[in-house]
C-alpha positions in Angstrom: -54.1 66.8 36.7 -52.4 66.4 33.3 -52.7 63.5 31.0 -49.1 62.5 32.0 -50.1 62.4 35.6 -53.1 60.4 34.7 -50.9 57.8 32.9 -49.3 56.7 36.2 -52.7 56.0 37.7 -54.0 54.5 34.5 -51.0 52.2 34.4 -51.5 51.1 38.0 -55.1 50.4 37.2 -54.3 48.4 34.1 -51.5 46.4 35.7 -54.0 45.6 38.5 -56.6 44.4 36.1 -54.1 42.1 34.4 -53.0 40.6 37.7 -56.7 40.1 38.7 -57.4 38.4 35.3 -54.5 36.0 35.8 -55.3 35.3 39.4 -59.0 34.7 38.7 -58.1 32.4 35.8 -55.7 30.4 38.0 -58.3 30.2 40.8 -60.3 28.0 38.4 -57.7 25.3 37.9 -56.1 22.8 40.2 -52.4 22.8 41.3 -51.9 19.8 39.0 -53.4 21.7 36.1 -51.2 24.7 36.9 -48.2 22.7 35.7 -50.0 21.0 32.8 -49.5 21.9 29.2 -52.0 21.8 26.4 -49.4 20.3 24.0 -45.9 19.1 23.8 -44.3 22.5 22.9 -46.7 24.7 24.9 -46.0 26.5 28.2 -47.9 25.7 31.3 -49.5 28.4 33.5 -46.7 27.6 35.9 -44.1 28.6 33.3 -45.9 31.8 32.5 -46.1 32.7 36.1 -42.4 31.9 36.6 -41.4 33.9 33.5 -43.6 36.9 34.3 -42.3 37.0 37.9 -38.7 36.8 36.7 -39.3 39.5 34.2 -41.1 41.8 36.7 -38.4 41.4 39.4 -35.7 42.1 36.8 -37.5 45.1 35.2 -39.0 46.8 38.2 -36.5 46.3 41.0 -34.5 49.6 41.1 -36.4 50.5 38.0 -35.1 54.1 37.7 -31.5 53.4 38.5 -30.4 50.0 37.0 -30.8 48.2 33.7 -34.0 46.2 33.6 -32.2 43.1 32.6 -30.4 42.2 35.9 -27.2 40.1 35.9 -28.8 37.7 38.4 -31.7 36.9 36.1 -31.6 33.5 34.3 -34.4 34.0 31.7 -33.9 30.6 30.1 -34.6 28.8 33.4 -38.0 30.6 33.6 -39.1 28.3 30.8 -38.2 25.1 32.6 -40.0 23.5 35.5 -37.3 22.3 37.9 -37.7 19.7 40.6 -37.5 22.6 43.1 -40.4 24.5 41.5 -43.4 24.1 43.9 -46.8 25.6 43.4 -46.6 27.6 46.7 -43.2 29.0 45.8 -44.2 30.1 42.3 -47.3 31.8 43.7 -45.2 33.5 46.4 -42.7 34.7 43.8 -45.6 35.9 41.5 -47.1 37.9 44.4 -43.7 39.4 45.3 -43.0 40.5 41.8 -46.3 42.3 41.6 -45.5 44.0 45.0 -42.2 45.3 43.5 -44.0 46.5 40.3 -46.7 48.4 42.2 -44.2 49.8 44.7 -42.1 51.3 41.9 -45.2 52.6 40.0 -46.6 54.2 43.2 -43.3 56.0 43.8 -43.2 57.6 40.4 -43.9 61.3 39.9 -45.0 62.8 36.6 -41.5 64.3 36.1 -40.1 60.8 36.1 -42.0 59.8 33.0 -39.6 61.6 30.7 -36.5 60.1 32.4 -34.4 57.5 30.6 -34.2 54.0 31.9 -32.5 51.0 30.2 -33.7 47.6 29.3 -30.9 45.3 27.9 -28.9 48.4 27.3 -31.6 50.1 25.2 -32.5 53.6 26.4 -36.3 54.2 26.9 -38.3 56.9 28.6 -40.0 55.7 31.7 -43.3 56.1 29.8 -42.0 53.9 27.0 -40.8 51.3 29.4 -44.1 51.2 31.2 -46.0 50.8 28.0 -43.6 48.0 26.9 -44.1 46.1 30.1 -47.9 46.6 30.1 -48.0 45.1 26.5 -45.7 42.2 27.5 -47.8 41.3 30.5 -51.1 41.6 28.6 -49.7 39.1 26.1 -48.9 36.5 28.8 -52.0 37.1 30.8 -54.0 36.3 27.7 -52.1 33.1 27.4 -52.7 32.3 31.1 -56.5 32.9 30.7 -56.6 30.8 27.5 -54.7 27.8 29.0 -56.7 28.0 32.2 -60.0 28.1 30.4 -59.0 25.2 28.2 -58.0 23.2 31.3 -61.1 24.1 33.3 -63.4 23.1 30.5 -67.1 23.1 31.4 -66.3 24.4 34.9 -65.0 27.7 33.6 -66.7 30.8 34.8 -66.3 33.8 32.5 -64.0 36.6 33.5 -65.8 39.0 31.3 -69.4 39.4 30.0 -70.6 35.8 29.6 -71.7 34.6 26.2 -75.3 35.6 25.5 -75.4 38.2 28.2 -74.2 41.3 26.3 -77.6 42.7 25.9 -78.3 42.4 29.6 -75.0 44.0 30.3 -75.6 46.9 27.9 -79.0 47.6 29.6 -77.6 47.5 33.1 -73.8 48.1 33.0 -73.7 48.8 36.7 -73.8 45.0 37.2 -70.4 44.8 35.5 -67.5 44.4 37.9 -64.4 46.4 36.9 -61.6 44.1 35.9 -63.7 41.4 34.5 
């Protein structure tokens, strides 16, 4: 297996880790907190889920054959909570967007990585587009974790090595769960 072939599997693993981090963070907050902001100009976790889902569906649906910025996407509305935005619907759209992403990634073959795709009319190799999206989603997942941790307060359970436990981890790394 070449490094290029490994990149597809690595990408699937890293996107999976990002999804798990976001899901594990959101599991620690209430539905009310999901829609709560930390400040007047801040985004709620709901908005970040809504934006990421919209981005994923636009970028990954028909990934190899259509521009990643679909005509039907209304990006600006992804940063507004509408009366019709319900917790269950946002979670369902989040899950669907990840299904689309993983389906497209799993269908890729190593030869596809050098193909050109477009995002907003800009030509990128599939490899570049994948890296771009991985970076974009990592940025927002970091925000989701931060906001969730802030809202959960003292009830927060670490998604990584808890403070003060690094030495124990280093002595017994098999206790570490991948993705945390």
